[in-house]
LUMNU-78335 format. One line per 10 residues: number of its first residue (from 0); their letters; for each residue x, z, y of N, C-alpha, C. Coordinates in Angstrom, 3 decimals, always signed. Atoms other than C-alpha are relative to their C-alpha. Last residue first. Example, Ala and Ser with C-alpha at 12.3 -4.5 7.8 and 13.67 -1.06 7.14 Angstrom:
<atoms>
1) SA) -0.820/-0.060/-1.190/+13.670/+7.140/-1.060/-0.770/+0.730/+1.090 ~ +0.890/+0.000/-1.190/+12.300/+7.800/-4.500/+0.900/+0.000/+1.200
</atoms>
This chain:
<atoms>
100) KQIELNLRIS) +1.598/+0.009/+0.889/-23.095/-8.731/+26.751/-0.868/-0.391/+1.403 ~ +0.455/+1.620/+0.312/-19.463/-9.345/+28.153/-1.468/-0.499/-0.290 ~ -0.045/+0.316/-0.975/-19.354/-5.596/+29.666/-0.490/-1.907/-0.035 ~ +1.325/-0.587/-0.951/-20.438/-3.926/+26.684/-0.030/-0.837/+1.183 ~ +1.120/+0.559/+0.851/-17.833/-5.818/+24.381/-1.351/+0.405/+1.056 ~ -0.282/+1.366/-0.047/-15.130/-4.768/+26.909/-1.338/-0.454/-0.260 ~ +0.207/+0.241/-1.319/-16.431/-1.099/+27.185/+0.153/-1.466/+0.102 ~ +1.445/-0.115/+0.226/-16.374/-1.138/+23.087/-0.721/-0.133/+1.646 ~ +0.614/+1.280/+0.447/-12.802/-2.259/+23.578/-1.379/+0.083/-0.203 ~ -0.383/+1.199/-1.182/-11.566/+0.552/+25.828/-0.442/-1.460/-0.308
90) NNIQYVEEGL) +1.275/-0.058/-1.007/-13.712/+3.318/+23.736/+0.345/-1.274/+1.060 ~ -0.529/-0.093/-1.118/-11.431/+2.321/+20.501/-1.076/-0.074/+1.154 ~ -0.756/+1.242/-0.800/-13.752/+2.150/+17.784/+0.731/+0.573/+1.083 ~ -0.718/+0.045/-1.498/-15.419/+4.968/+15.704/+0.903/-1.434/+0.138 ~ -1.425/+0.685/-0.138/-17.635/+4.648/+12.624/+0.235/+0.393/+1.619 ~ -0.673/-0.160/+0.947/-21.047/+6.717/+12.157/+1.188/-0.231/-0.290 ~ -1.416/+0.174/-0.107/-21.912/+6.726/+15.697/+0.496/+0.578/-1.318 ~ -0.923/-1.537/-0.407/-25.559/+7.090/+15.450/+0.948/-0.584/-0.489 ~ +0.299/-1.316/-1.202/-28.687/+4.909/+15.474/+0.860/+0.885/+0.043 ~ -0.094/-1.316/+0.551/-27.474/+3.156/+12.076/-1.044/+0.872/+1.128
80) VQNVAQIFAD) +0.921/+0.225/+1.139/-28.242/-0.416/+13.560/-0.444/+1.458/-0.534 ~ +1.313/+0.174/-0.543/-26.140/+0.466/+16.629/-1.265/-0.253/-0.781 ~ +0.424/-1.559/-0.783/-23.416/+2.087/+14.552/-1.418/-0.206/+0.885 ~ +0.143/-0.992/+1.033/-23.059/-0.923/+12.195/-0.608/+1.128/+0.650 ~ +1.494/+0.321/+0.364/-23.276/-3.339/+15.476/-0.815/+1.010/-1.108 ~ +0.824/-0.581/-1.020/-20.238/-1.225/+16.823/-1.168/-0.505/-0.298 ~ +0.225/-1.546/+0.046/-18.310/-1.620/+13.862/-0.765/+0.607/+0.538 ~ +0.816/-0.084/+1.365/-19.035/-5.359/+13.484/-0.201/+1.790/-0.160 ~ +1.341/+0.297/-0.251/-17.817/-5.709/+17.514/-0.775/+0.445/-1.454 ~ +0.754/-0.949/-0.863/-14.929/-3.768/+16.300/-1.208/-0.242/+0.710
70) YGGDSDNRYP) +0.127/-1.338/+0.724/-13.895/-6.100/+13.444/-0.811/+1.135/+0.837 ~ +1.323/-0.504/-0.292/-14.819/-9.205/+15.357/-0.105/+1.150/-0.786 ~ +0.930/+0.869/+1.050/-11.752/-11.282/+14.133/-1.508/+0.701/+0.001 ~ +0.023/-0.789/+1.361/-9.367/-8.799/+15.977/-0.965/-0.548/-0.723 ~ -1.172/-0.325/+0.593/-8.674/-11.275/+18.538/+0.309/+0.887/-1.157 ~ -0.859/-0.930/-1.389/-12.138/-12.369/+19.246/+0.963/+0.059/-0.946 ~ -1.274/+0.469/-0.687/-13.462/-15.386/+17.096/+0.954/+0.981/+0.827 ~ -1.030/+0.307/+1.055/-16.095/-13.244/+14.765/+1.229/-0.765/+0.770 ~ -1.282/-0.134/-0.581/-17.564/-12.147/+18.429/+0.903/+0.007/-1.223 ~ -0.512/+0.776/-0.946/-20.865/-14.059/+17.794/+1.698/+0.582/+0.810
60) LALSLVQEIQ) -0.225/+1.302/-0.002/-21.320/-12.850/+14.486/+0.484/-0.514/+1.111 ~ -1.699/-0.076/-0.154/-21.473/-9.000/+15.418/+0.628/-1.331/-0.433 ~ -0.560/-0.800/-0.854/-25.080/-8.645/+16.209/+1.579/-0.413/+0.391 ~ +0.312/+0.790/-1.030/-26.394/-11.177/+13.967/+0.490/+0.326/+1.203 ~ -0.797/+1.033/+0.045/-24.537/-9.633/+11.152/-0.273/-0.610/+0.972 ~ -1.526/-0.219/-0.436/-25.669/-6.253/+11.881/+0.612/-1.296/+0.067 ~ +0.089/-0.414/-1.183/-29.431/-7.362/+11.829/+1.659/+0.407/+0.495 ~ +0.203/+1.367/-0.894/-29.067/-9.121/+8.835/+0.154/+0.293/+1.390 ~ -1.168/+0.794/-0.154/-27.559/-5.929/+7.439/-0.308/-1.242/+0.535 ~ -0.922/-0.393/-1.018/-30.400/-4.014/+8.743/+1.587/-0.739/-0.233
50) MVDLEDRMDR) +0.038/+0.137/-1.415/-32.698/-5.962/+7.123/+1.045/+0.277/+0.750 ~ -0.159/+1.282/-0.224/-31.251/-6.240/+3.670/-0.208/-0.515/+1.424 ~ +0.557/+1.192/+1.082/-31.005/-2.500/+3.434/+0.297/-1.140/+0.480 ~ +0.583/+1.603/-0.729/-28.361/-0.480/+5.055/-0.372/-0.296/-1.143 ~ +0.406/-0.366/-1.352/-27.236/+3.409/+4.277/-0.882/-1.289/+0.275 ~ +1.553/-0.898/+0.503/-26.778/+2.960/+0.062/-0.529/+0.234/+1.313 ~ +1.004/+0.945/+0.833/-24.244/-0.197/+0.864/-1.307/+0.810/-0.259 ~ +0.707/+0.936/-1.059/-22.783/+1.833/+3.769/-0.694/-0.681/-0.638 ~ +1.006/-0.851/-1.299/-21.971/+4.796/+1.788/-0.797/-1.031/+0.437 ~ +1.248/-0.332/+0.690/-20.670/+2.542/-1.322/-0.868/+0.744/+0.859
40) YGYVKKVSYL) +0.381/+1.254/+0.491/-18.031/+0.721/+1.057/-1.510/+0.318/-0.821 ~ +1.071/+0.550/-1.208/-17.315/+4.157/+2.435/-0.859/-1.468/-0.442 ~ +0.843/-0.849/-0.149/-16.235/+5.169/-1.217/-0.763/-0.361/+1.239 ~ +1.192/+0.173/+1.054/-14.599/+2.158/-1.920/-0.980/+0.807/+0.274 ~ +0.988/+1.565/-0.449/-12.448/+2.364/+1.487/-1.227/-0.312/-0.976 ~ +0.785/-0.554/-0.962/-11.474/+6.033/+0.676/-1.023/-1.248/+0.708 ~ +1.091/-0.695/+0.742/-10.225/+4.918/-2.903/-1.094/+0.473/+1.401 ~ +1.339/+1.121/+0.943/-8.427/+2.214/-1.455/-0.963/+1.020/-0.204 ~ +1.045/+0.941/-0.914/-6.907/+4.775/+1.361/-0.961/-0.855/-0.547 ~ +0.931/-0.859/-1.268/-5.888/+7.102/-0.991/-1.070/-0.816/+0.478
30) VLLSLSLLGV) +0.638/-0.640/+1.060/-4.129/+4.675/-3.438/-1.422/+0.703/+0.734 ~ +0.775/+0.851/+0.348/-2.235/+3.543/-0.579/-1.316/-0.097/-0.894 ~ +0.804/-0.023/-0.972/-1.332/+6.841/+0.210/-0.965/-1.188/+0.135 ~ +1.279/-1.192/+0.151/-0.002/+7.567/-3.129/-0.821/-0.568/+1.162 ~ +0.729/+0.168/+1.059/+2.077/+4.284/-3.310/-1.155/+0.813/+0.016 ~ +0.861/+1.107/-0.086/+3.516/+5.098/-0.213/-1.029/-0.779/-0.619 ~ +0.611/-0.247/-1.344/+4.660/+8.334/-0.916/-0.926/-1.082/+0.114 ~ +1.298/-0.419/+0.617/+5.935/+6.743/-4.457/-0.876/+0.852/+1.395 ~ +0.747/+0.859/+0.753/+8.110/+4.326/-2.553/-1.230/+1.020/-0.713 ~ +0.528/+0.772/-1.146/+9.229/+7.033/+0.118/-0.767/-1.104/-0.748
20) GALIRMMKMV) +0.772/-0.971/-0.623/+10.462/+9.287/-2.514/-1.019/-0.621/+0.816 ~ +0.927/-0.510/+0.957/+12.187/+6.538/-4.502/-1.297/+0.797/+0.156 ~ +0.749/+0.895/+0.158/+13.699/+5.603/-1.399/-1.136/-0.225/-1.021 ~ +0.970/+0.127/-1.143/+15.163/+8.867/-0.904/-1.121/-1.049/+0.005 ~ +0.994/-1.104/-0.034/+16.225/+9.098/-4.443/-1.021/-0.024/+1.305 ~ +1.093/+0.080/+0.541/+17.981/+6.003/-3.886/-1.402/+0.929/-0.445 ~ +0.983/+1.302/-0.722/+19.506/+6.725/-0.867/-0.906/-0.197/-1.066 ~ +1.001/-1.071/-0.950/+20.950/+10.338/-2.483/-1.086/-1.230/+0.711 ~ +1.097/-0.618/+0.834/+22.203/+7.739/-5.571/-0.746/+0.977/+0.821 ~ +1.344/+0.881/+0.725/+23.722/+5.728/-3.417/-0.749/+0.359/-0.574
10) EKRMYEEHES) +0.862/+0.465/-1.165/+25.724/+8.395/-1.267/-1.226/-1.076/-0.413 ~ +0.783/-1.040/-0.129/+27.084/+10.030/-4.809/-1.216/-0.447/+1.241 ~ +1.108/-0.222/+1.378/+28.270/+6.651/-6.017/-0.881/+1.050/+0.655 ~ +0.911/+1.284/-0.246/+29.809/+6.131/-2.285/-0.597/+0.178/-0.824 ~ +0.473/-0.585/-1.314/+31.763/+9.946/-2.515/-1.188/-1.249/+0.271 ~ +0.689/-0.887/-0.008/+32.859/+8.680/-5.943/-0.916/+0.541/+0.928 ~ +0.591/+0.653/+1.113/+34.493/+5.558/-5.113/-1.356/+1.084/-0.146 ~ +0.857/+0.287/-0.802/+36.157/+7.550/-2.198/-1.061/-0.922/-0.644 ~ +0.837/-1.229/-0.646/+37.633/+10.133/-4.518/-1.069/-0.948/+0.878 ~ -0.446/-0.316/-1.195/+38.673/+7.146/-6.714/-0.957/+1.159/+0.816
0) M) +0.557/+0.286/-1.030/+37.509/+6.817/-10.259/+0.447/+0.544/+1.523
</atoms>
């Protein structure tokens, strides 16, 4: 094997190790994010009763055609129903929603 081929083989092995590390890190972050979402869902389910869920939906549904699919309006509605800011959204979006009302 020539010197150039040996050099290229070593470089490819370095890149493969880096990519494997990035892949492992990505998978770890995905698992952590999924666990966080599951616990968040369980916590929200424990905080809200049927009447509160209906109230959240009635507040958030008019905004479902927004560019974000109504996500920020939904978060704002949950906070309003719970009476505290449990979840945070971008303040500029919140101001836009309040102006539209």
